[in-house]
Backbone bond lengths (Angstrom), bond angles and torsions (degrees), N, CA, C in turn:
res aa  C-N    CA-C-N  psi(-1)  N-CA   C-N-CA  omega(-1)  CA-C   N-CA-C  phi
1 X - - - 1.449 - - 1.520 109.25 -
2 X 1.325 115.71 135.45 1.460 122.68 176.05 1.520 107.97 -119.97
3 X 1.319 115.50 151.94 1.462 120.72 174.47 1.523 107.24 -108.93
4 X 1.319 116.18 121.60 1.460 123.69 178.83 1.520 107.91 -104.97
5 X 1.347 117.26 133.32 1.455 121.08 177.27 1.524 108.57 -121.46
6 X 1.325 115.46 124.53 1.460 121.71 170.72 1.530 104.39 -75.11
7 X 1.333 116.32 93.76 1.463 121.79 -164.66 1.523 114.90 -86.43
8 X 1.315 119.49 -5.43 1.461 120.16 -179.08 1.526 112.09 -57.51
9 X 1.309 117.28 -38.94 1.463 119.82 -177.26 1.521 112.98 -125.27
10 X 1.320 118.13 9.46 1.466 120.46 -178.57 1.531 109.76 -69.42
11 X 1.321 116.96 129.26 1.469 119.39 178.38 1.527 111.46 -62.81
12 X 1.316 116.14 148.51 1.460 122.55 179.76 1.523 111.05 -54.98
13 X 1.334 117.18 -40.33 1.456 120.93 -178.98 1.526 112.29 -62.48
14 X 1.310 116.58 -36.38 1.472 120.73 178.49 1.528 109.38 -66.76
15 X 1.322 116.63 -46.61 1.463 119.86 179.95 1.528 110.97 -61.35
16 X 1.336 116.97 -42.88 1.466 120.26 179.30 1.527 111.45 -61.55
17 X 1.319 116.79 -42.55 1.466 120.92 178.56 1.529 111.06 -62.83
18 X 1.318 116.67 -42.31 1.474 120.57 179.57 1.527 110.51 -67.49
19 X 1.328 118.13 -38.99 1.463 119.86 177.03 1.526 110.85 -61.78
20 X 1.323 117.53 -44.71 1.475 120.78 178.90 1.526 110.66 -61.27
21 X 1.323 115.87 -46.31 1.466 120.39 -178.99 1.520 111.01 -66.77
22 X 1.326 116.69 -42.45 1.457 120.73 179.33 1.518 112.19 -60.84
23 X 1.330 116.25 -41.89 1.465 120.19 178.79 1.527 110.48 -66.09
24 X 1.326 116.55 -43.75 1.463 120.13 -178.24 1.525 111.53 -64.68
25 X 1.342 116.32 -40.21 1.464 121.08 -176.74 1.535 112.84 -93.05
26 X 1.339 116.41 -1.36 1.470 121.73 -178.67 1.529 111.79 57.96
27 X 1.344 114.94 50.50 1.459 121.63 178.49 1.519 110.15 -111.04
28 X 1.306 116.04 143.60 1.451 121.12 176.49 1.526 109.17 -73.16
29 X 1.341 116.46 132.61 1.464 122.99 178.78 1.521 107.59 -119.81
30 X 1.339 116.24 125.64 1.456 121.42 -178.44 1.520 108.81 -123.65
31 X 1.335 116.27 121.29 1.457 121.65 175.96 1.522 107.69 -97.00
32 X 1.321 116.65 135.42 1.462 121.55 179.93 1.522 108.07 -124.07
33 X 1.334 116.64 126.87 1.461 121.24 -178.38 1.518 109.98 -155.16
34 X 1.329 115.89 166.55 1.459 118.73 177.64 1.527 111.29 -96.85
35 X 1.324 115.94 20.40 1.458 122.66 173.02 1.528 107.73 -143.65
36 X 1.311 117.13 164.69 1.455 120.74 179.33 1.529 109.48 -68.13
37 X 1.320 116.30 129.50 1.460 122.64 -178.36 1.532 107.88 -119.71
38 X 1.337 116.65 134.07 1.453 121.88 177.88 1.528 109.56 -78.90
39 X 1.332 115.81 139.24 1.463 121.42 172.13 1.520 107.68 -129.11
40 X 1.331 117.21 147.92 1.461 119.64 178.09 1.535 110.79 -62.17
41 X 1.317 116.90 152.30 1.466 119.55 178.53 1.527 110.94 -70.19
42 X 1.310 114.86 101.57 1.461 122.28 179.73 1.521 106.27 -158.38
43 X 1.309 117.50 132.15 1.474 120.32 -176.94 1.522 112.58 -62.10
44 X 1.322 118.15 -17.78 1.463 121.38 179.95 1.523 113.35 -84.76
45 X 1.334 117.56 -13.68 1.458 121.49 -174.83 1.522 110.85 -106.64
46 X 1.334 115.80 137.83 1.462 119.86 176.77 1.516 109.85 -148.92
47 X 1.320 114.52 163.46 1.462 120.95 177.49 1.519 108.15 -130.70
48 X 1.311 115.13 141.05 1.457 121.82 177.58 1.522 107.29 -118.98
49 X 1.321 116.08 128.64 1.458 120.78 176.19 1.521 108.24 -102.61
50 X 1.325 115.65 121.72 1.463 121.48 179.13 1.521 108.61 -102.85
51 X 1.318 116.29 168.67 1.462 119.73 -179.60 1.524 111.01 -68.98
52 X 1.323 114.35 157.50 1.468 120.50 177.83 1.521 108.40 -64.18
53 X 1.296 115.81 148.65 1.458 119.85 177.36 1.508 111.05 139.93
54 X 1.297 114.00 155.31 1.455 120.24 -178.54 1.526 111.02 -61.53
55 X 1.307 115.61 128.80 1.461 123.31 172.62 1.527 115.59 65.45
56 X 1.325 119.22 16.95 1.466 120.33 179.38 1.529 111.32 -65.46
57 X 1.328 117.16 -41.06 1.470 119.97 177.50 1.525 109.98 -64.20
58 X 1.323 116.30 -41.46 1.468 120.75 178.39 1.520 110.98 -59.75
59 X 1.314 116.03 -47.14 1.468 120.57 -179.28 1.534 110.90 -60.03
60 X 1.331 116.01 -42.94 1.460 120.01 -179.72 1.525 110.76 -61.38
61 X 1.330 115.95 -45.96 1.459 119.86 -178.88 1.522 111.38 -63.63
62 X 1.315 117.61 -40.37 1.469 121.29 178.85 1.525 110.18 -63.56
63 X 1.333 117.25 -40.30 1.468 121.01 -179.45 1.525 112.62 -68.67
64 X 1.337 117.76 -36.76 1.460 121.51 -171.40 1.528 114.90 -96.68
65 X 1.323 117.88 -27.17 1.466 120.16 -177.12 1.524 110.45 -67.23
66 X 1.322 114.33 150.33 1.461 120.90 180.00 1.516 109.55 -121.25
67 X 1.302 116.46 164.69 1.464 121.33 177.30 1.527 108.92 -54.80
68 X 1.316 116.71 133.06 1.452 121.72 179.97 1.514 114.27 95.99
69 X 1.329 117.57 -12.74 1.458 121.23 176.75 1.526 109.62 -75.38
70 X 1.323 115.70 159.39 1.461 122.54 178.56 1.518 108.46 -112.72
71 X 1.333 117.38 128.83 1.462 122.23 177.28 1.520 108.54 -112.60
72 X 1.332 115.93 129.42 1.460 121.95 177.70 1.516 107.67 -110.96
73 X 1.332 115.16 118.16 1.453 120.74 -176.60 1.519 109.95 -156.30
74 X 1.319 115.59 156.29 1.460 121.65 171.78 1.522 109.29 -102.82
75 X 1.315 116.56 3.82 1.458 122.89 -177.46 1.516 109.49 -86.63
76 X 1.311 117.18 109.00 1.472 120.96 -174.35 1.538 112.18 -63.07
77 X 1.345 120.80 -43.76 1.475 118.19 177.45 1.524 112.83 -60.65
78 X 1.330 118.21 -37.56 1.464 120.47 177.96 1.521 110.40 -67.12
79 X 1.325 116.63 -42.44 1.456 120.50 -179.74 1.524 111.22 -61.67
80 X 1.312 116.69 -34.36 1.471 120.46 179.67 1.522 109.60 -66.94
């Protein structure tokens, strides 16, 4: 199981909570955004920068996520 975060608009507090939980549970956490996003130094955490444009982060997450993964987003079409 991986945790995907649509990081363009995710509040800092949400990301911090997911990092703590991911480290405790040993889950991979991937932030996806159209800008460079900082992640704590941990082999389980990574960030992917996608090209500028509407829904590029959403498209990336849909293409890469697998059954059983968790996606955190405020984007209703992506959540659907």
